[in-house]
DSSP file (Angstrom, degrees, kcal/mol; ACC not computed):
  #  RESIDUE AA STRUCTURE BP1 BP2  ACC     N-H-->O    O-->H-N    N-H-->O    O-->H-N    TCO  KAPPA ALPHA  PHI   PSI    X-CA   Y-CA   Z-CA
    1    1 A M     >        0   0    0      0, 0.0     4,-1.5     0, 0.0     5,-0.1   0.000 360.0 360.0 360.0 -41.3   31.9   83.2   29.8
    2    2 A A  H  >  +     0   0    0      1,-0.2     4,-2.2     2,-0.2     5,-0.2   0.874 360.0  52.9 -64.9 -37.9   29.8   81.0   27.6
    3    3 A S  H  > S+     0   0    0      1,-0.2     4,-2.1     2,-0.2    -1,-0.2   0.852 106.9  52.3 -70.4 -30.2   32.3   78.2   27.7
    4    4 A S  H  > S+     0   0    0      2,-0.2     4,-2.2     1,-0.2    -1,-0.2   0.852 110.0  49.2 -70.8 -32.0   32.4   78.2   31.5
    5    5 A A  H  X S+     0   0    0     -4,-1.5     4,-2.0     2,-0.2    -2,-0.2   0.903 111.3  49.8 -71.5 -36.9   28.6   77.9   31.6
    6    6 A A  H  X S+     0   0    0     -4,-2.2     4,-2.3     2,-0.2    -2,-0.2   0.878 110.0  50.2 -69.0 -36.4   28.8   75.1   29.2
    7    7 A A  H  X S+     0   0    0     -4,-2.1     4,-2.6     2,-0.2    -1,-0.2   0.902 109.2  52.5 -60.7 -44.0   31.4   73.4   31.3
    8    8 A Y  H  X S+     0   0    0     -4,-2.2     4,-2.0     1,-0.2    -2,-0.2   0.879 110.3  47.1 -62.7 -38.4   29.2   73.8   34.3
    9    9 A L  H  X S+     0   0    0     -4,-2.0     4,-2.4     2,-0.2    -1,-0.2   0.891 111.7  50.3 -73.0 -35.8   26.3   72.2   32.5
   10   10 A D  H  X S+     0   0    0     -4,-2.3     4,-2.6     2,-0.2    -2,-0.2   0.891 110.3  50.4 -66.3 -35.6   28.4   69.3   31.4
   11   11 A A  H  X S+     0   0    0     -4,-2.6     4,-2.0     2,-0.2    -2,-0.2   0.911 110.9  49.8 -66.5 -36.8   29.7   68.9   35.0
   12   12 A D  H  X S+     0   0    0     -4,-2.0     4,-2.4     2,-0.2    -2,-0.2   0.894 111.4  48.7 -64.2 -42.1   26.0   68.8   36.2
   13   13 A E  H  X S+     0   0    0     -4,-2.4     4,-1.9     1,-0.2    -1,-0.2   0.917 112.2  48.3 -67.1 -40.5   25.1   66.2   33.6
   14   14 A N  H  X S+     0   0    0     -4,-2.6     4,-2.3     1,-0.2    -1,-0.2   0.864 110.3  52.4 -70.7 -31.5   28.1   64.1   34.5
   15   15 A L  H  X S+     0   0    0     -4,-2.0     4,-2.3     1,-0.2    -2,-0.2   0.896 109.5  48.5 -65.4 -43.8   27.1   64.4   38.2
   16   16 A E  H  X S+     0   0    0     -4,-2.4     4,-2.1     2,-0.2    -2,-0.2   0.828 109.5  52.6 -70.1 -29.4   23.6   63.3   37.5
   17   17 A A  H  X S+     0   0    0     -4,-1.9     4,-2.4     2,-0.2    -2,-0.2   0.925 110.4  48.9 -68.6 -43.7   24.9   60.3   35.4
   18   18 A I  H  X S+     0   0    0     -4,-2.3     4,-2.0     1,-0.2    -2,-0.2   0.909 112.0  47.1 -64.0 -40.8   27.1   59.3   38.4
   19   19 A I  H  X S+     0   0    0     -4,-2.3     4,-2.5     2,-0.2    -1,-0.2   0.914 110.6  53.3 -71.9 -37.9   24.3   59.5   40.9
   20   20 A S  H  X S+     0   0    0     -4,-2.1     4,-2.3     1,-0.2    -2,-0.2   0.929 110.0  48.0 -53.2 -46.6   22.0   57.6   38.5
   21   21 A R  H  X S+     0   0    0     -4,-2.4     4,-2.4     1,-0.2    -1,-0.2   0.864 110.2  51.6 -68.8 -33.8   24.6   54.8   38.3
   22   22 A I  H  X S+     0   0    0     -4,-2.0     4,-2.3     2,-0.2    -1,-0.2   0.907 109.9  49.6 -66.4 -42.0   25.1   54.8   42.1
   23   23 A E  H  X S+     0   0    0     -4,-2.5     4,-1.9     2,-0.2    -2,-0.2   0.904 112.1  47.2 -62.6 -40.6   21.3   54.4   42.6
   24   24 A Q  H  X S+     0   0    0     -4,-2.3     4,-2.0    -5,-0.2    -2,-0.2   0.917 113.0  49.9 -62.4 -42.9   21.1   51.6   40.1
   25   25 A K  H  X S+     0   0    0     -4,-2.4     4,-2.0     1,-0.2    -2,-0.2   0.859 106.2  55.4 -63.4 -37.4   24.0   49.9   41.7
   26   26 A S  H  X S+     0   0    0     -4,-2.3     4,-2.2     1,-0.2    -1,-0.2   0.870 107.5  49.0 -57.9 -44.8   22.5   50.3   45.1
   27   27 A R  H  X S+     0   0    0     -4,-1.9     4,-1.8     2,-0.2    -1,-0.2   0.886 111.2  50.4 -65.5 -38.6   19.3   48.5   44.0
   28   28 A K  H  X S+     0   0    0     -4,-2.0     4,-2.1     1,-0.2    -2,-0.2   0.876 110.7  49.6 -67.0 -34.5   21.4   45.7   42.4
   29   29 A I  H  X S+     0   0    0     -4,-2.0     4,-3.1     2,-0.2    -2,-0.2   0.904 107.4  52.6 -71.3 -41.8   23.4   45.3   45.6
   30   30 A E  H  X S+     0   0    0     -4,-2.2     4,-2.1     1,-0.2    -1,-0.2   0.896 110.0  50.3 -58.2 -39.0   20.3   45.1   47.8
   31   31 A T  H  X S+     0   0    0     -4,-1.8     4,-1.2     2,-0.2    -1,-0.2   0.924 111.2  48.2 -64.2 -44.5   19.0   42.4   45.5
   32   32 A L  H  <>S+     0   0    0     -4,-2.1     5,-2.1     1,-0.2     3,-0.2   0.893 110.3  51.2 -60.0 -43.3   22.3   40.5   45.9
   33   33 A L  H ><5S+     0   0    0     -4,-3.1     3,-1.4     1,-0.2    -1,-0.2   0.867 107.3  52.2 -64.9 -36.5   22.3   40.9   49.6
   34   34 A K  H 3<5S+     0   0    0     -4,-2.1    -1,-0.2     1,-0.3    -2,-0.2   0.758 107.4  54.7 -63.7 -30.8   18.7   39.5   49.8
   35   35 A Q  T 3<5S-     0   0    0     -4,-1.2    -1,-0.3    -3,-0.2    -2,-0.2   0.248 120.4-113.0 -88.2  10.1   20.0   36.5   47.7
   36   36 A S  T < 5S+     0   0    0     -3,-1.4    -3,-0.2     1,-0.1    -2,-0.1   0.872  78.8 129.1  58.7  41.3   22.7   36.0   50.4
   37   37 A K     >< +     0   0    0     -5,-2.1     4,-1.7    -8,-0.2    -1,-0.1  -0.562  18.3 155.7-120.1  61.5   25.5   36.9   47.9
   38   38 A P  H  > S+     0   0    0      0, 0.0     4,-2.5     0, 0.0    35,-0.2   0.836  72.6  52.8 -67.8 -31.9   27.6   39.6   49.9
   39   39 A V  H  > S+     0   0    0      2,-0.2     4,-2.7     1,-0.2     5,-0.2   0.940 110.6  46.8 -69.9 -42.9   30.8   39.1   48.0
   40   40 A E  H  > S+     0   0    0      1,-0.2     4,-2.1     2,-0.2    -1,-0.2   0.865 111.6  52.8 -65.4 -30.7   29.1   39.5   44.7
   41   41 A A  H  X S+     0   0    0     -4,-1.7     4,-2.5     2,-0.2    -2,-0.2   0.946 108.8  49.4 -66.8 -45.4   27.4   42.6   46.1
   42   42 A L  H  X S+     0   0    0     -4,-2.5     4,-1.8     1,-0.2    -2,-0.2   0.929 110.9  50.5 -56.8 -48.1   30.8   44.0   47.3
   43   43 A K  H  X S+     0   0    0     -4,-2.7     4,-1.6     1,-0.2    -1,-0.2   0.898 110.5  48.9 -58.9 -41.3   32.2   43.4   43.8
   44   44 A T  H  < S+     0   0    0     -4,-2.1    -1,-0.2     1,-0.2    -2,-0.2   0.917 109.6  52.9 -63.1 -41.3   29.3   45.2   42.2
   45   45 A A  H  < S+     0   0    0     -4,-2.5    -1,-0.2     1,-0.2    -2,-0.2   0.827 110.6  46.6 -59.6 -34.5   29.7   48.0   44.6
   46   46 A L  H >< S+     0   0    0     -4,-1.8     3,-1.4    -5,-0.2    -1,-0.2   0.730  88.9 101.9 -83.1 -21.0   33.4   48.4   43.7
   47   47 A E  T 3< S+     0   0    0     -4,-1.6    40,-0.0     1,-0.3    -3,-0.0  -0.418  97.1   3.7 -66.4 129.0   32.8   48.2   39.9
   48   48 A G  T 3  S-     0   0    0      1,-0.2    -1,-0.3    -2,-0.2    -2,-0.1   0.770  84.2-179.0  74.9  23.6   32.9   51.7   38.3
   49   49 A T    <   -     0   0    0     -3,-1.4     2,-2.6     1,-0.1     3,-0.3  -0.407  31.8-126.0 -65.1 124.6   33.8   53.4   41.6
   50   50 A P    >   +     0   0    0      0, 0.0     3,-0.8     0, 0.0    -1,-0.1  -0.374  51.3 153.0 -76.8  68.6   34.1   57.2   40.8
   51   51 A L  T 3   +     0   0    0     -2,-2.6    -2,-0.0     1,-0.2     8,-0.0   0.804  67.7  50.7 -62.1 -34.2   37.6   57.7   42.1
   52   52 A K  T 3  S+     0   0    0     -3,-0.3    -1,-0.2     2,-0.0     2,-0.1   0.472  83.9 107.0 -90.2  -2.3   38.4   60.6   39.9
   53   53 A T    <   -     0   0    0     -3,-0.8     6,-0.0     1,-0.1   -38,-0.0  -0.497  56.9-154.0 -76.6 149.2   35.3   62.7   40.6
   54   54 A R        +     0   0    0     -2,-0.1     2,-0.7     4,-0.0    -1,-0.1   0.545  64.1 107.1 -98.0 -12.1   35.9   65.8   42.7
   55   55 A D     >  -     0   0    0      1,-0.2     4,-1.6     2,-0.1     3,-0.4  -0.584  56.3-159.6 -74.4 110.5   32.3   65.8   43.9
   56   56 A E  H  > S+     0   0    0     -2,-0.7     4,-2.5     1,-0.2     5,-0.2   0.746  88.3  60.6 -69.0 -22.9   32.4   64.7   47.5
   57   57 A R  H  > S+     0   0    0      2,-0.2     4,-2.7     1,-0.2    -1,-0.2   0.882 104.6  48.8 -74.8 -34.0   28.7   63.8   47.5
   58   58 A C  H  > S+     0   0    0     -3,-0.4     4,-2.4     2,-0.2    -2,-0.2   0.943 112.7  48.6 -64.6 -44.1   29.3   61.2   44.7
   59   59 A K  H  X S+     0   0    0     -4,-1.6     4,-2.5     1,-0.2     5,-0.2   0.947 113.5  47.5 -58.4 -51.2   32.2   59.8   46.7
   60   60 A S  H  X S+     0   0    0     -4,-2.5     4,-2.0     1,-0.2    -1,-0.2   0.913 110.9  49.7 -55.9 -48.0   30.2   59.6   49.8
   61   61 A A  H  X S+     0   0    0     -4,-2.7     4,-1.6     1,-0.2    -1,-0.2   0.925 112.3  47.4 -60.5 -43.6   27.3   58.0   48.2
   62   62 A N  H  X S+     0   0    0     -4,-2.4     4,-2.0     1,-0.2    -1,-0.2   0.864 110.3  51.1 -65.4 -38.0   29.3   55.4   46.5
   63   63 A W  H  X S+     0   0    0     -4,-2.5     4,-3.2     2,-0.2    -1,-0.2   0.810 104.1  58.7 -71.9 -27.5   31.2   54.5   49.7
   64   64 A I  H  X S+     0   0    0     -4,-2.0     4,-2.6    -5,-0.2    -2,-0.2   0.954 107.9  48.1 -57.4 -49.0   27.9   54.2   51.6
   65   65 A V  H  X S+     0   0    0     -4,-1.6     4,-1.6     2,-0.2    -2,-0.2   0.898 111.5  47.9 -57.8 -47.3   27.1   51.5   49.1
   66   66 A V  H  X S+     0   0    0     -4,-2.0     4,-2.6     1,-0.2     5,-0.2   0.925 111.9  50.9 -61.9 -46.6   30.4   49.8   49.5
   67   67 A H  H  X S+     0   0    0     -4,-3.2     4,-2.8     1,-0.2    -2,-0.2   0.921 107.1  53.1 -61.3 -42.0   30.0   49.9   53.3
   68   68 A R  H  X S+     0   0    0     -4,-2.6     4,-0.8     1,-0.2    -1,-0.2   0.880 110.8  47.7 -55.7 -40.4   26.6   48.4   53.2
   69   69 A A  H >X S+     0   0    0     -4,-1.6     3,-1.0     1,-0.2     4,-0.6   0.941 112.4  48.0 -67.2 -48.5   27.9   45.5   51.1
   70   70 A M  H >< S+     0   0    0     -4,-2.6     3,-1.2     1,-0.3    -2,-0.2   0.863 104.2  60.3 -63.5 -36.8   30.9   45.0   53.5
   71   71 A M  H 3< S+     0   0    0     -4,-2.8    -1,-0.3     1,-0.3    -2,-0.2   0.831 100.4  57.3 -64.2 -27.3   28.7   45.1   56.6
   72   72 A A  H << S+     0   0    0     -3,-1.0     2,-0.4    -4,-0.8    -1,-0.3   0.672  87.0  94.0 -80.1 -12.9   26.8   42.0   55.2
   73   73 A I    <<  -     0   0    0     -3,-1.2     3,-0.2    -4,-0.6   -36,-0.0  -0.672  52.0-173.5 -84.0 129.6   30.0   39.9   55.0
   74   74 A R  S    S+     0   0    0     -2,-0.4     2,-1.2     1,-0.2    -1,-0.2   0.876  79.1  49.0 -87.2 -44.9   30.6   37.7   58.0
   75   75 A D     >  +     0   0    0      1,-0.2     4,-1.6     2,-0.1    -1,-0.2  -0.708  63.7 166.7 -99.1  85.3   34.1   36.4   57.0
   76   76 A V  H  > S+     0   0    0     -2,-1.2     4,-2.6    -3,-0.2     3,-0.2   0.940  75.5  53.0 -69.2 -42.3   36.0   39.6   56.1
   77   77 A D  H  > S+     0   0    0      1,-0.2     4,-2.3     2,-0.2    -1,-0.2   0.937 111.4  46.2 -56.6 -44.4   39.4   37.9   56.1
   78   78 A G  H  > S+     0   0    0      2,-0.2     4,-1.2     1,-0.2    -1,-0.2   0.810 110.6  54.1 -65.1 -30.8   38.2   35.3   53.8
   79   79 A M  H  X S+     0   0    0     -4,-1.6     4,-1.0    -3,-0.2    -2,-0.2   0.909 108.4  49.7 -68.1 -45.3   36.6   38.0   51.6
   80   80 A F  H  < S+     0   0    0     -4,-2.6     3,-0.4     1,-0.2    -2,-0.2   0.887 110.0  50.0 -62.2 -42.5   39.9   39.8   51.3
   81   81 A N  H  < S+     0   0    0     -4,-2.3    -1,-0.2     1,-0.2    -2,-0.2   0.768 113.2  46.2 -62.2 -27.7   41.7   36.6   50.3
   82   82 A S  H  < S+     0   0    0     -4,-1.2    -1,-0.2    -5,-0.2    -2,-0.2   0.596  89.5 107.4 -94.6  -7.5   39.2   35.8   47.6
   83   83 A L  S  < S-     0   0    0     -4,-1.0    -3,-0.0    -3,-0.4   -44,-0.0  -0.385  76.7-113.5 -67.9 139.2   39.0   39.3   46.1
   84   84 A D    >>  -     0   0    0      1,-0.1     4,-2.2    -2,-0.1     3,-0.6  -0.474  32.5-110.9 -68.4 152.0   40.6   39.9   42.8
   85   85 A P  H 3> S+     0   0    0      0, 0.0     4,-2.8     0, 0.0     5,-0.2   0.860 117.3  60.4 -50.6 -41.1   43.7   42.3   43.1
   86   86 A E  H 3> S+     0   0    0      1,-0.2     4,-1.6     2,-0.2     5,-0.1   0.910 108.4  41.8 -50.3 -49.9   41.7   45.0   41.3
   87   87 A Y  H <> S+     0   0    0     -3,-0.6     4,-2.1     2,-0.2    -1,-0.2   0.912 113.8  52.1 -67.0 -43.8   38.9   45.1   43.9
   88   88 A Y  H  X S+     0   0    0     -4,-2.2     4,-1.6     1,-0.2    -2,-0.2   0.895 107.7  52.2 -62.1 -42.1   41.3   44.9   46.8
   89   89 A D  H  X S+     0   0    0     -4,-2.8     4,-0.8     1,-0.2    -1,-0.2   0.876 108.8  50.5 -55.7 -45.0   43.3   47.8   45.4
   90   90 A I  H >< S+     0   0    0     -4,-1.6     3,-0.5     1,-0.2    -1,-0.2   0.891 110.8  49.8 -64.4 -40.3   40.1   49.9   45.2
   91   91 A L  H 3< S+     0   0    0     -4,-2.1    -1,-0.2     1,-0.2    -2,-0.2   0.851 110.8  47.6 -64.5 -35.9   39.2   49.1   48.7
   92   92 A M  H 3<        0   0    0     -4,-1.6    -1,-0.2     1,-0.2    -2,-0.2   0.511 360.0 360.0 -91.8  -3.6   42.7   49.9   50.2
   93   93 A K    <<        0   0    0     -4,-0.8    -1,-0.2    -3,-0.5    -2,-0.1   0.448 360.0 360.0 -77.1 360.0   42.8   53.3   48.3
């Protein structure tokens, strides 16, 4: 029983760490968007994407940040062509 409680606490700490990274990433993205650097903002949004987390709140929060960055890009086709394959794969998953 104690080990399941410890696992639950570890999961909460991990969740808090993920949420903290998303919040920091969001601030950085807003700064890049204000500097008219939407592709850099998208790359930042895609870095460290929590694909393996099971917490839907973390996934949703991260994809909201990605969506915000994508909405600032005027030439989406050009952006897709200029993205590294790693970032393209993350977007297409």
